N, CA, C, O and the ligand as a Tripos MOL2 file, in Angstrom:
@<TRIPOS>MOLECULE
protein
  301   299    76     0     0
PROTEIN
NO_CHARGES

@<TRIPOS>ATOM
      1 N         -43.3150  -32.7890   12.6240 N.3       1 MET1
      2 CA        -42.0920  -32.8490   13.4160 C.3       1 MET1
      3 C         -41.1980  -31.4330   13.2330 C.2       1 MET1
      4 O         -40.9040  -30.9330   12.1480 O.2       1 MET1
      5 N         -40.8800  -30.9750   14.4010 N.am      2 VAL2
      6 CA        -40.1790  -29.7630   14.4390 C.3       2 VAL2
      7 C         -38.6310  -29.8530   14.5310 C.2       2 VAL2
      8 O         -38.2150  -30.5090   15.4860 O.2       2 VAL2
      9 N         -37.8480  -29.3860   13.8250 N.am      3 MET3
     10 CA        -36.4660  -29.3750   14.2520 C.3       3 MET3
     11 C         -36.0280  -28.1420   14.8480 C.2       3 MET3
     12 O         -36.1380  -27.0330   14.3240 O.2       3 MET3
     13 N         -35.4250  -28.4450   16.1980 N.am      4 LYS4
     14 CA        -34.8940  -27.1490   16.9460 C.3       4 LYS4
     15 C         -33.5830  -26.9640   16.7830 C.2       4 LYS4
     16 O         -32.7040  -27.7870   17.0350 O.2       4 LYS4
     17 N         -33.4240  -25.6630   16.2750 N.am      5 SER5
     18 CA        -31.9090  -25.1850   16.2320 C.3       5 SER5
     19 C         -31.4330  -24.7520   17.5570 C.2       5 SER5
     20 O         -31.5460  -23.6080   17.9960 O.2       5 SER5
     21 N         -30.8910  -25.7570   18.1640 N.am      6 ALA6
     22 CA        -30.3850  -25.4380   19.6590 C.3       6 ALA6
     23 C         -29.0140  -24.9360   19.5440 C.2       6 ALA6
     24 O         -28.3130  -24.9950   18.5330 O.2       6 ALA6
     25 N         -28.6850  -24.4100   20.7400 N.am      7 GLN7
     26 CA        -27.3960  -24.0990   21.0070 C.3       7 GLN7
     27 C         -26.7770  -23.1690   19.8460 C.2       7 GLN7
     28 O         -25.7000  -23.4850   19.3400 O.2       7 GLN7
     29 N         -27.4240  -22.0980   19.4610 N.am      8 THR8
     30 CA        -27.0100  -21.0910   18.6110 C.3       8 THR8
     31 C         -25.9610  -20.0540   19.3040 C.2       8 THR8
     32 O         -24.9960  -19.4880   18.7910 O.2       8 THR8
     33 N         -26.4600  -19.9890   20.6290 N.am      9 HIS9
     34 CA        -25.4130  -19.2160   21.5160 C.3       9 HIS9
     35 C         -24.9240  -20.0090   22.5750 C.2       9 HIS9
     36 O         -25.6800  -20.2910   23.5050 O.2       9 HIS9
     37 N         -23.6960  -20.4260   22.5510 N.am     10 PRO10
     38 CA        -23.0840  -21.1640   23.6400 C.3      10 PRO10
     39 C         -23.0030  -20.2200   24.7310 C.2      10 PRO10
     40 O         -22.5670  -19.0780   24.5820 O.2      10 PRO10
     41 N         -23.4410  -20.7140   25.8860 N.am     11 VAL11
     42 CA        -23.3460  -19.8840   27.1230 C.3      11 VAL11
     43 C         -21.9870  -20.2080   27.8530 C.2      11 VAL11
     44 O         -21.6990  -21.3710   28.1340 O.2      11 VAL11
     45 N         -21.1290  -19.1060   28.1640 N.am     12 ALA12
     46 CA        -20.1060  -19.3330   28.7900 C.3      12 ALA12
     47 C         -20.1450  -19.8840   30.2500 C.2      12 ALA12
     48 O         -21.0850  -19.4690   30.9280 O.2      12 ALA12
     49 N         -19.4120  -20.6170   30.7500 N.am     13 GLU13
     50 CA        -19.5520  -21.1260   32.2030 C.3      13 GLU13
     51 C         -19.3210  -19.8560   33.0890 C.2      13 GLU13
     52 O         -18.3500  -19.1190   32.9170 O.2      13 GLU13
     53 N         -20.1840  -19.6670   33.9590 N.am     14 GLY14
     54 CA        -19.9910  -18.6100   34.9400 C.3      14 GLY14
     55 C         -20.7530  -17.3460   34.7420 C.2      14 GLY14
     56 O         -20.9250  -16.4740   35.5930 O.2      14 GLY14
     57 N         -21.2540  -17.3550   33.3280 N.am     15 GLY15
     58 CA        -21.8620  -16.3340   32.8290 C.3      15 GLY15
     59 C         -21.1260  -15.0950   32.4420 C.2      15 GLY15
     60 O         -21.7210  -14.1920   31.8540 O.2      15 GLY15
     61 N         -19.8080  -15.0070   32.7560 N.am     16 THR16
     62 CA        -19.1190  -13.8820   32.3320 C.3      16 THR16
     63 C         -18.1770  -14.2170   31.1230 C.2      16 THR16
     64 O         -17.2930  -15.0710   31.1760 O.2      16 THR16
     65 N         -18.4390  -13.5230   30.1370 N.am     17 PRO17
     66 CA        -17.4700  -13.8330   28.9360 C.3      17 PRO17
     67 C         -16.0900  -13.2220   29.1940 C.2      17 PRO17
     68 O         -15.8820  -12.0500   29.5090 O.2      17 PRO17
     69 N         -15.2000  -14.1580   29.0200 N.am     18 ALA18
     70 CA        -13.8530  -13.5850   29.1950 C.3      18 ALA18
     71 C         -13.2620  -12.9410   28.0260 C.2      18 ALA18
     72 O         -13.4300  -13.4420   26.9140 O.2      18 ALA18
     73 N         -12.5400  -11.8010   28.1940 N.am     19 PRO19
     74 CA        -12.1830  -11.2050   27.0550 C.3      19 PRO19
     75 C         -10.9380  -11.8700   26.5110 C.2      19 PRO19
     76 O         -10.0280  -12.2930   27.2230 O.2      19 PRO19
     77 N         -10.9690  -11.9270   25.2240 N.am     20 ARG20
     78 CA         -9.9110  -12.5400   24.4670 C.3      20 ARG20
     79 C          -8.6820  -11.5950   24.2860 C.2      20 ARG20
     80 O          -8.5100  -10.8010   23.3620 O.2      20 ARG20
     81 N          -7.8900  -11.8280   25.3130 N.am     21 LYS21
     82 CA         -6.5760  -11.1240   25.1430 C.3      21 LYS21
     83 C          -5.2990  -11.9580   24.9960 C.2      21 LYS21
     84 O          -5.1420  -12.9160   25.7520 O.2      21 LYS21
     85 N          -4.4690  -11.6900   24.1650 N.am     22 SER22
     86 CA         -3.3380  -12.3500   23.8610 C.3      22 SER22
     87 C          -2.2890  -11.9400   24.9120 C.2      22 SER22
     88 O          -1.8480  -10.7990   25.0510 O.2      22 SER22
     89 N          -1.9400  -13.0650   25.6570 N.am     23 VAL23
     90 CA         -0.8860  -12.7180   26.6390 C.3      23 VAL23
     91 C           0.4190  -13.4820   26.1230 C.2      23 VAL23
     92 O           0.4470  -14.6740   25.8150 O.2      23 VAL23
     93 N           1.4480  -12.6320   26.0820 N.am     24 LEU24
     94 CA          2.7890  -13.2180   25.8070 C.3      24 LEU24
     95 C           3.5370  -13.6020   27.1650 C.2      24 LEU24
     96 O           3.3700  -12.9090   28.1680 O.2      24 LEU24
     97 N           4.2620  -14.5830   27.1700 N.am     25 PHE25
     98 CA          4.9770  -15.1220   28.2160 C.3      25 PHE25
     99 C           6.3440  -15.4380   27.7960 C.2      25 PHE25
    100 O           6.6250  -16.2930   26.9570 O.2      25 PHE25
    101 N           7.3800  -14.5200   28.5790 N.am     26 CYS26
    102 CA          8.8640  -14.8950   28.1740 C.3      26 CYS26
    103 C           9.3300  -15.9390   28.9030 C.2      26 CYS26
    104 O           9.3620  -15.8880   30.1320 O.2      26 CYS26
    105 N           9.7960  -17.1370   28.1100 N.am     27 PRO27
    106 CA         10.2560  -18.3630   28.8380 C.3      27 PRO27
    107 C          11.7940  -17.9490   29.4960 C.2      27 PRO27
    108 O          12.2980  -18.6900   30.3410 O.2      27 PRO27
    109 N          12.4020  -16.8640   29.0950 N.am     28 THR28
    110 CA         13.6980  -16.4770   29.6620 C.3      28 THR28
    111 C          13.6970  -16.0900   30.9510 C.2      28 THR28
    112 O          14.3880  -16.6170   31.8230 O.2      28 THR28
    113 N          12.7290  -14.9230   31.1590 N.am     29 CYS29
    114 CA         12.8100  -14.5140   32.4950 C.3      29 CYS29
    115 C          11.5330  -14.4420   33.1930 C.2      29 CYS29
    116 O          11.4360  -13.9620   34.3220 O.2      29 CYS29
    117 N          10.4260  -14.9750   32.4450 N.am     30 GLY30
    118 CA          9.1860  -15.1200   33.0960 C.3      30 GLY30
    119 C           8.3250  -13.9160   33.1030 C.2      30 GLY30
    120 O           7.2690  -13.8550   33.7330 O.2      30 GLY30
    121 N           8.8420  -12.9050   32.3400 N.am     31 HIS31
    122 CA          7.6860  -11.6660   32.1840 C.3      31 HIS31
    123 C           6.5530  -11.9970   31.4570 C.2      31 HIS31
    124 O           6.6440  -12.6080   30.3920 O.2      31 HIS31
    125 N           5.5240  -11.6600   31.9190 N.am     32 ARG32
    126 CA          4.3300  -12.0140   31.3020 C.3      32 ARG32
    127 C           3.3340  -10.6780   31.1760 C.2      32 ARG32
    128 O           3.0850  -10.0490   32.2050 O.2      32 ARG32
    129 N           2.8180  -10.2910   30.0020 N.am     33 ALA33
    130 CA          1.9690   -9.2210   29.6200 C.3      33 ALA33
    131 C           1.1290   -9.4670   28.5320 C.2      33 ALA33
    132 O           1.4730  -10.3350   27.7300 O.2      33 ALA33
    133 N          -0.0300   -8.7840   28.3470 N.am     34 PRO34
    134 CA         -0.7020   -8.7750   27.0950 C.3      34 PRO34
    135 C           0.0310   -8.1740   25.9000 C.2      34 PRO34
    136 O           0.9930   -7.4260   26.0770 O.2      34 PRO34
    137 N          -0.3670   -8.4590   24.8160 N.am     35 THR35
    138 CA          0.2210   -7.9960   23.6900 C.3      35 THR35
    139 C           0.1840   -6.4990   23.6270 C.2      35 THR35
    140 O           1.0170   -5.8800   22.9650 O.2      35 THR35
    141 N          -0.8680   -5.8470   24.3760 N.am     36 GLU36
    142 CA         -0.9890   -4.5190   24.3500 C.3      36 GLU36
    143 C          -0.1090   -3.8550   25.5170 C.2      36 GLU36
    144 O          -0.0790   -2.6460   25.7470 O.2      36 GLU36
    145 N           0.6050   -4.8440   26.2180 N.am     37 GLY37
    146 CA          1.3690   -4.2230   27.3500 C.3      37 GLY37
    147 C           2.6180   -3.7200   27.1090 C.2      37 GLY37
    148 O           2.8530   -3.1870   26.0240 O.2      37 GLY37
    149 N           3.6110   -3.8260   28.1200 N.am     38 ASN38
    150 CA          4.8390   -3.0960   27.9200 C.3      38 ASN38
    151 C           5.8620   -3.7910   27.1250 C.2      38 ASN38
    152 O           7.0370   -3.5990   27.4390 O.2      38 ASN38
    153 N           5.5820   -4.5800   26.1300 N.am     39 TRP39
    154 CA          6.5580   -5.2500   25.2570 C.3      39 TRP39
    155 C           7.0530   -4.1750   24.3400 C.2      39 TRP39
    156 O           6.4110   -3.1840   23.9920 O.2      39 TRP39
    157 N           8.2900   -4.4990   23.9860 N.am     40 VAL40
    158 CA          9.1080   -3.6270   22.9760 C.3      40 VAL40
    159 C           8.7460   -4.0530   21.6100 C.2      40 VAL40
    160 O           9.3460   -4.9830   21.0690 O.2      40 VAL40
    161 N           7.7130   -3.3620   20.9840 N.am     41 VAL41
    162 CA          7.0990   -3.7370   19.8070 C.3      41 VAL41
    163 C           8.1160   -3.1140   18.6350 C.2      41 VAL41
    164 O           8.5440   -1.9610   18.6780 O.2      41 VAL41
    165 N           8.3710   -3.8960   17.7800 N.am     42 THR42
    166 CA          9.2430   -3.4320   16.4810 C.3      42 THR42
    167 C           8.5310   -3.9700   15.1870 C.2      42 THR42
    168 O           8.2520   -5.1380   14.9200 O.2      42 THR42
    169 N           8.3040   -2.8210   14.4430 N.am     43 GLU43
    170 CA          7.5400   -3.1640   13.1890 C.3      43 GLU43
    171 C           8.6880   -2.8600   12.0650 C.2      43 GLU43
    172 O           9.5580   -1.9900   12.1010 O.2      43 GLU43
    173 N           8.4480   -3.7660   11.1320 N.am     44 ARG44
    174 CA          9.4530   -3.7300    9.8760 C.3      44 ARG44
    175 C           8.7710   -4.5450    8.8400 C.2      44 ARG44
    176 O           7.8770   -5.3730    9.0150 O.2      44 ARG44
    177 N           9.3590   -4.1640    7.6920 N.am     45 SER45
    178 CA          8.9710   -4.7370    6.4560 C.3      45 SER45
    179 C          10.0150   -5.7490    6.0060 C.2      45 SER45
    180 O          11.1970   -5.4490    5.8380 O.2      45 SER45
    181 N           9.4880   -7.0180    5.8110 N.am     46 VAL46
    182 CA         10.5040   -7.9500    5.2550 C.3      46 VAL46
    183 C           9.9320   -8.4080    3.8100 C.2      46 VAL46
    184 O           8.8140   -8.9110    3.6920 O.2      46 VAL46
    185 N          10.5960   -8.2380    2.9880 N.am     47 ASP47
    186 CA         10.0320   -8.7290    1.6330 C.3      47 ASP47
    187 C           8.7700   -8.2500    1.3530 C.2      47 ASP47
    188 O           7.9720   -9.0190    0.8160 O.2      47 ASP47
    189 N           8.4400   -7.1070    1.6210 N.am     48 GLY48
    190 CA          7.0580   -6.5230    1.3170 C.3      48 GLY48
    191 C           6.0600   -6.7350    2.4310 C.2      48 GLY48
    192 O           5.0890   -5.9870    2.5460 O.2      48 GLY48
    193 N           6.3010   -7.8200    3.3150 N.am     49 ASP49
    194 CA          5.3520   -8.0830    4.4120 C.3      49 ASP49
    195 C           5.7280   -7.2490    5.4740 C.2      49 ASP49
    196 O           6.9090   -7.0430    5.7550 O.2      49 ASP49
    197 N           4.5610   -6.6480    6.2160 N.am     50 HIS50
    198 CA          4.8220   -5.8670    7.3590 C.3      50 HIS50
    199 C           4.5200   -6.8820    8.5730 C.2      50 HIS50
    200 O           3.4550   -7.4450    8.8260 O.2      50 HIS50
    201 N           5.8200   -6.9680    9.2920 N.am     51 ARG51
    202 CA          5.7630   -7.7870   10.4550 C.3      51 ARG51
    203 C           6.0630   -7.0330   11.7000 C.2      51 ARG51
    204 O           6.6000   -5.9260   11.6750 O.2      51 ARG51
    205 N           5.6480   -7.7510   12.9780 N.am     52 ARG52
    206 CA          5.6460   -7.1290   14.1490 C.3      52 ARG52
    207 C           6.4140   -8.0980   15.1190 C.2      52 ARG52
    208 O           6.1020   -9.2820   15.2460 O.2      52 ARG52
    209 N           7.3470   -7.5500   15.7290 N.am     53 ALA53
    210 CA          8.1190   -8.3120   16.6830 C.3      53 ALA53
    211 C           7.8840   -7.7250   18.0580 C.2      53 ALA53
    212 O           7.7510   -6.5200   18.2710 O.2      53 ALA53
    213 N           7.8400   -8.7960   19.0840 N.am     54 TYR54
    214 CA          7.4700   -8.3790   20.3560 C.3      54 TYR54
    215 C           8.8110   -8.8520   21.1820 C.2      54 TYR54
    216 O           9.1660  -10.0230   21.3180 O.2      54 TYR54
    217 N           9.4770   -7.6980   21.7010 N.am     55 GLY55
    218 CA         10.5050   -7.9860   22.5390 C.3      55 GLY55
    219 C          10.4110   -7.7880   24.0510 C.2      55 GLY55
    220 O           9.7030   -6.8910   24.5090 O.2      55 GLY55
    221 N          11.1050   -8.6010   24.8250 N.am     56 CYS56
    222 CA         10.8630   -8.6140   26.3140 C.3      56 CYS56
    223 C          11.5690   -7.3620   26.7530 C.2      56 CYS56
    224 O          12.6790   -7.0650   26.3120 O.2      56 CYS56
    225 N          10.9090   -6.6270   27.6300 N.am     57 PRO57
    226 CA         11.2530   -5.2780   28.1800 C.3      57 PRO57
    227 C          12.3750   -5.6460   29.1910 C.2      57 PRO57
    228 O          13.2500   -4.8350   29.4960 O.2      57 PRO57
    229 N          12.3110   -6.8980   29.6950 N.am     58 THR58
    230 CA         13.1640   -7.2820   30.9190 C.3      58 THR58
    231 C          14.4370   -7.8060   30.4630 C.2      58 THR58
    232 O          15.4720   -7.3250   30.9240 O.2      58 THR58
    233 N          14.4720   -8.7540   29.5950 N.am     59 CYS59
    234 CA         15.6710   -9.4270   28.9840 C.3      59 CYS59
    235 C          16.0750   -9.2110   27.8140 C.2      59 CYS59
    236 O          17.1860   -9.5840   27.4370 O.2      59 CYS59
    237 N          15.1510   -8.5120   26.9840 N.am     60 GLY60
    238 CA         15.5320   -8.3210   25.6340 C.3      60 GLY60
    239 C          15.2140   -9.3010   24.5890 C.2      60 GLY60
    240 O          15.3430   -9.0400   23.3930 O.2      60 GLY60
    241 N          14.7840  -10.4680   25.0530 N.am     61 ARG61
    242 CA         14.5760  -11.6520   24.0430 C.3      61 ARG61
    243 C          13.3780  -11.2230   23.1250 C.2      61 ARG61
    244 O          12.3830  -10.6510   23.5720 O.2      61 ARG61
    245 N          13.5590  -11.5510   21.7860 N.am     62 THR62
    246 CA         12.5410  -11.4370   20.9190 C.3      62 THR62
    247 C          11.6330  -12.6390   20.9380 C.2      62 THR62
    248 O          12.0360  -13.7570   20.6150 O.2      62 THR62
    249 N          10.3730  -12.3830   21.3310 N.am     63 LEU63
    250 CA          9.4960  -13.5560   21.5320 C.3      63 LEU63
    251 C           8.8280  -14.1960   20.2240 C.2      63 LEU63
    252 O           9.0620  -15.3460   19.8540 O.2      63 LEU63
    253 N           7.9800  -13.3200   19.5830 N.am     64 VAL64
    254 CA          7.2470  -13.5990   18.4030 C.3      64 VAL64
    255 C           7.3500  -12.5320   17.3280 C.2      64 VAL64
    256 O           7.4700  -11.3310   17.5710 O.2      64 VAL64
    257 N           7.2910  -13.0850   16.0960 N.am     65 VAL65
    258 CA          7.3550  -12.0730   15.0440 C.3      65 VAL65
    259 C           6.0980  -12.5100   14.2280 C.2      65 VAL65
    260 O           6.1460  -13.5850   13.6310 O.2      65 VAL65
    261 N           5.0980  -11.8220   14.1740 N.am     66 GLN66
    262 CA          3.8340  -12.1790   13.5430 C.3      66 GLN66
    263 C           3.6770  -11.0480   12.2920 C.2      66 GLN66
    264 O           4.1950   -9.9320   12.2720 O.2      66 GLN66
    265 N           2.8700  -11.6170   11.3190 N.am     67 PRO67
    266 CA          2.7060  -10.6580   10.1270 C.3      67 PRO67
    267 C           1.6100   -9.8230   10.6540 C.2      67 PRO67
    268 O           0.8700  -10.2820   11.5240 O.2      67 PRO67
    269 N           1.4400   -8.5350   10.1550 N.am     68 VAL68
    270 CA          0.5090   -7.6720   10.2710 C.3      68 VAL68
    271 C          -0.6280   -7.6580    9.2980 C.2      68 VAL68
    272 O          -0.2900   -7.5400    8.1210 O.2      68 VAL68
    273 N          -1.7850   -7.7440    9.5270 N.am     69 PHE69
    274 CA         -2.8980   -7.9090    8.5250 C.3      69 PHE69
    275 C          -3.4660   -6.5500    8.2720 C.2      69 PHE69
    276 O          -4.0860   -5.9450    9.1470 O.2      69 PHE69
    277 N          -3.2730   -6.1120    7.1740 N.am     70 GLU70
    278 CA         -3.8060   -4.8510    6.9070 C.3      70 GLU70
    279 C          -5.1090   -4.7270    6.3690 C.2      70 GLU70
    280 O          -5.3580   -5.2300    5.2740 O.2      70 GLU70
    281 N          -6.0060   -4.0890    7.0440 N.am     71 GLU71
    282 CA         -7.4770   -4.0820    6.7000 C.3      71 GLU71
    283 C          -7.7210   -3.6660    5.2350 C.2      71 GLU71
    284 O          -8.5780   -4.2940    4.6140 O.2      71 GLU71
    285 N          -7.1230   -2.7740    4.6850 N.am     72 SER72
    286 CA         -7.3200   -2.1690    3.4910 C.3      72 SER72
    287 C          -6.6060   -2.9350    2.4290 C.2      72 SER72
    288 O          -5.4960   -2.5640    2.0480 O.2      72 SER72
    289 N          -7.2550   -4.0950    1.8840 N.am     73 ILE73
    290 CA         -6.5030   -4.8180    0.7780 C.3      73 ILE73
    291 C          -7.2980   -4.5460   -0.3890 C.2      73 ILE73
    292 O          -8.5160   -4.7190   -0.4170 O.2      73 ILE73
    293 N          -6.6070   -4.1150   -1.3640 N.am     74 PRO74
    294 CA         -7.2320   -3.6980   -2.6800 C.3      74 PRO74
    295 C          -7.6620   -4.9370   -3.3130 C.2      74 PRO74
    296 O          -6.8910   -5.8970   -3.3200 O.2      74 PRO74
    297 N          -8.9340   -5.0210   -3.9000 N.am     75 ALA75
    298 CA         -9.5400   -6.1770   -4.5800 C.3      75 ALA75
    299 C          -8.9290   -6.4800   -5.9630 C.2      75 ALA75
    300 O          -9.3510   -7.4240   -6.6310 O.2      75 ALA75
    301 ZN         12.3760  -11.9040   29.1350 Zn       76 ZN76
@<TRIPOS>BOND
     1     1     2 1
     2     2     3 1
     3     3     4 2
     4     3     5 am
     5     5     6 1
     6     6     7 1
     7     7     8 2
     8     7     9 am
     9     9    10 1
    10    10    11 1
    11    11    12 2
    12    11    13 am
    13    13    14 1
    14    14    15 1
    15    15    16 2
    16    15    17 am
    17    17    18 1
    18    18    19 1
    19    19    20 2
    20    19    21 am
    21    21    22 1
    22    22    23 1
    23    23    24 2
    24    23    25 am
    25    25    26 1
    26    26    27 1
    27    27    28 2
    28    27    29 am
    29    29    30 1
    30    30    31 1
    31    31    32 2
    32    31    33 am
    33    33    34 1
    34    34    35 1
    35    35    36 2
    36    35    37 am
    37    37    38 1
    38    38    39 1
    39    39    40 2
    40    39    41 am
    41    41    42 1
    42    42    43 1
    43    43    44 2
    44    43    45 am
    45    45    46 1
    46    46    47 1
    47    47    48 2
    48    47    49 am
    49    49    50 1
    50    50    51 1
    51    51    52 2
    52    51    53 am
    53    53    54 1
    54    54    55 1
    55    55    56 2
    56    55    57 am
    57    57    58 1
    58    58    59 1
    59    59    60 2
    60    59    61 am
    61    61    62 1
    62    62    63 1
    63    63    64 2
    64    63    65 am
    65    65    66 1
    66    66    67 1
    67    67    68 2
    68    67    69 am
    69    69    70 1
    70    70    71 1
    71    71    72 2
    72    71    73 am
    73    73    74 1
    74    74    75 1
    75    75    76 2
    76    75    77 am
    77    77    78 1
    78    78    79 1
    79    79    80 2
    80    79    81 am
    81    81    82 1
    82    82    83 1
    83    83    84 2
    84    83    85 am
    85    85    86 1
    86    86    87 1
    87    87    88 2
    88    87    89 am
    89    89    90 1
    90    90    91 1
    91    91    92 2
    92    91    93 am
    93    93    94 1
    94    94    95 1
    95    95    96 2
    96    95    97 am
    97    97    98 1
    98    98    99 1
    99    99   100 2
   100    99   101 am
   101   101   102 1
   102   102   103 1
   103   103   104 2
   104   103   105 am
   105   105   106 1
   106   106   107 1
   107   107   108 2
   108   107   109 am
   109   109   110 1
   110   110   111 1
   111   111   112 2
   112   111   113 am
   113   113   114 1
   114   114   115 1
   115   115   116 2
   116   115   117 am
   117   117   118 1
   118   118   119 1
   119   119   120 2
   120   119   121 am
   121   121   122 1
   122   122   123 1
   123   123   124 2
   124   123   125 am
   125   125   126 1
   126   126   127 1
   127   127   128 2
   128   127   129 am
   129   129   130 1
   130   130   131 1
   131   131   132 2
   132   131   133 am
   133   133   134 1
   134   134   135 1
   135   135   136 2
   136   135   137 am
   137   137   138 1
   138   138   139 1
   139   139   140 2
   140   139   141 am
   141   141   142 1
   142   142   143 1
   143   143   144 2
   144   143   145 am
   145   145   146 1
   146   146   147 1
   147   147   148 2
   148   147   149 am
   149   149   150 1
   150   150   151 1
   151   151   152 2
   152   151   153 am
   153   153   154 1
   154   154   155 1
   155   155   156 2
   156   155   157 am
   157   157   158 1
   158   158   159 1
   159   159   160 2
   160   159   161 am
   161   161   162 1
   162   162   163 1
   163   163   164 2
   164   163   165 am
   165   165   166 1
   166   166   167 1
   167   167   168 2
   168   167   169 am
   169   169   170 1
   170   170   171 1
   171   171   172 2
   172   171   173 am
   173   173   174 1
   174   174   175 1
   175   175   176 2
   176   175   177 am
   177   177   178 1
   178   178   179 1
   179   179   180 2
   180   179   181 am
   181   181   182 1
   182   182   183 1
   183   183   184 2
   184   183   185 am
   185   185   186 1
   186   186   187 1
   187   187   188 2
   188   187   189 am
   189   189   190 1
   190   190   191 1
   191   191   192 2
   192   191   193 am
   193   193   194 1
   194   194   195 1
   195   195   196 2
   196   195   197 am
   197   197   198 1
   198   198   199 1
   199   199   200 2
   200   199   201 am
   201   201   202 1
   202   202   203 1
   203   203   204 2
   204   203   205 am
   205   205   206 1
   206   206   207 1
   207   207   208 2
   208   207   209 am
   209   209   210 1
   210   210   211 1
   211   211   212 2
   212   211   213 am
   213   213   214 1
   214   214   215 1
   215   215   216 2
   216   215   217 am
   217   217   218 1
   218   218   219 1
   219   219   220 2
   220   219   221 am
   221   221   222 1
   222   222   223 1
   223   223   224 2
   224   223   225 am
   225   225   226 1
   226   226   227 1
   227   227   228 2
   228   227   229 am
   229   229   230 1
   230   230   231 1
   231   231   232 2
   232   231   233 am
   233   233   234 1
   234   234   235 1
   235   235   236 2
   236   235   237 am
   237   237   238 1
   238   238   239 1
   239   239   240 2
   240   239   241 am
   241   241   242 1
   242   242   243 1
   243   243   244 2
   244   243   245 am
   245   245   246 1
   246   246   247 1
   247   247   248 2
   248   247   249 am
   249   249   250 1
   250   250   251 1
   251   251   252 2
   252   251   253 am
   253   253   254 1
   254   254   255 1
   255   255   256 2
   256   255   257 am
   257   257   258 1
   258   258   259 1
   259   259   260 2
   260   259   261 am
   261   261   262 1
   262   262   263 1
   263   263   264 2
   264   263   265 am
   265   265   266 1
   266   266   267 1
   267   267   268 2
   268   267   269 am
   269   269   270 1
   270   270   271 1
   271   271   272 2
   272   271   273 am
   273   273   274 1
   274   274   275 1
   275   275   276 2
   276   275   277 am
   277   277   278 1
   278   278   279 1
   279   279   280 2
   280   279   281 am
   281   281   282 1
   282   282   283 1
   283   283   284 2
   284   283   285 am
   285   285   286 1
   286   286   287 1
   287   287   288 2
   288   287   289 am
   289   289   290 1
   290   290   291 1
   291   291   292 2
   292   291   293 am
   293   293   294 1
   294   294   295 1
   295   295   296 2
   296   295   297 am
   297   297   298 1
   298   298   299 1
   299   299   300 2
@<TRIPOS>SUBSTRUCTURE
     1 MET1         2 RESIDUE 1 A MET
     2 VAL2         6 RESIDUE 1 A VAL
     3 MET3        10 RESIDUE 1 A MET
     4 LYS4        14 RESIDUE 1 A LYS
     5 SER5        18 RESIDUE 1 A SER
     6 ALA6        22 RESIDUE 1 A ALA
     7 GLN7        26 RESIDUE 1 A GLN
     8 THR8        30 RESIDUE 1 A THR
     9 HIS9        34 RESIDUE 1 A HIS
    10 PRO10       38 RESIDUE 1 A PRO
    11 VAL11       42 RESIDUE 1 A VAL
    12 ALA12       46 RESIDUE 1 A ALA
    13 GLU13       50 RESIDUE 1 A GLU
    14 GLY14       54 RESIDUE 1 A GLY
    15 GLY15       58 RESIDUE 1 A GLY
    16 THR16       62 RESIDUE 1 A THR
    17 PRO17       66 RESIDUE 1 A PRO
    18 ALA18       70 RESIDUE 1 A ALA
    19 PRO19       74 RESIDUE 1 A PRO
    20 ARG20       78 RESIDUE 1 A ARG
    21 LYS21       82 RESIDUE 1 A LYS
    22 SER22       86 RESIDUE 1 A SER
    23 VAL23       90 RESIDUE 1 A VAL
    24 LEU24       94 RESIDUE 1 A LEU
    25 PHE25       98 RESIDUE 1 A PHE
    26 CYS26      102 RESIDUE 1 A CYS
    27 PRO27      106 RESIDUE 1 A PRO
    28 THR28      110 RESIDUE 1 A THR
    29 CYS29      114 RESIDUE 1 A CYS
    30 GLY30      118 RESIDUE 1 A GLY
    31 HIS31      122 RESIDUE 1 A HIS
    32 ARG32      126 RESIDUE 1 A ARG
    33 ALA33      130 RESIDUE 1 A ALA
    34 PRO34      134 RESIDUE 1 A PRO
    35 THR35      138 RESIDUE 1 A THR
    36 GLU36      142 RESIDUE 1 A GLU
    37 GLY37      146 RESIDUE 1 A GLY
    38 ASN38      150 RESIDUE 1 A ASN
    39 TRP39      154 RESIDUE 1 A TRP
    40 VAL40      158 RESIDUE 1 A VAL
    41 VAL41      162 RESIDUE 1 A VAL
    42 THR42      166 RESIDUE 1 A THR
    43 GLU43      170 RESIDUE 1 A GLU
    44 ARG44      174 RESIDUE 1 A ARG
    45 SER45      178 RESIDUE 1 A SER
    46 VAL46      182 RESIDUE 1 A VAL
    47 ASP47      186 RESIDUE 1 A ASP
    48 GLY48      190 RESIDUE 1 A GLY
    49 ASP49      194 RESIDUE 1 A ASP
    50 HIS50      198 RESIDUE 1 A HIS
    51 ARG51      202 RESIDUE 1 A ARG
    52 ARG52      206 RESIDUE 1 A ARG
    53 ALA53      210 RESIDUE 1 A ALA
    54 TYR54      214 RESIDUE 1 A TYR
    55 GLY55      218 RESIDUE 1 A GLY
    56 CYS56      222 RESIDUE 1 A CYS
    57 PRO57      226 RESIDUE 1 A PRO
    58 THR58      230 RESIDUE 1 A THR
    59 CYS59      234 RESIDUE 1 A CYS
    60 GLY60      238 RESIDUE 1 A GLY
    61 ARG61      242 RESIDUE 1 A ARG
    62 THR62      246 RESIDUE 1 A THR
    63 LEU63      250 RESIDUE 1 A LEU
    64 VAL64      254 RESIDUE 1 A VAL
    65 VAL65      258 RESIDUE 1 A VAL
    66 GLN66      262 RESIDUE 1 A GLN
    67 PRO67      266 RESIDUE 1 A PRO
    68 VAL68      270 RESIDUE 1 A VAL
    69 PHE69      274 RESIDUE 1 A PHE
    70 GLU70      278 RESIDUE 1 A GLU
    71 GLU71      282 RESIDUE 1 A GLU
    72 SER72      286 RESIDUE 1 A SER
    73 ILE73      290 RESIDUE 1 A ILE
    74 PRO74      294 RESIDUE 1 A PRO
    75 ALA75      298 RESIDUE 1 A ALA
    76 ZN76       301 GROUP 0 **** ****
């Protein structure tokens, strides 16, 4: 009896893998753009944590503030 290890690679429907882009949407004015888009990015340190805020270029609303993960973490 042979156990088949099936579905190691799930196939995306349509055959085209969709790029994982984070899209931000402003509920105030409806502006929509990827995080690499024209958002007003503000970086600052809060209590030693590096955080990034995305501001809407249209209405000026701050949408999200997320921590920035540094790749070089000393062990
Ligand atoms: Zn907006």
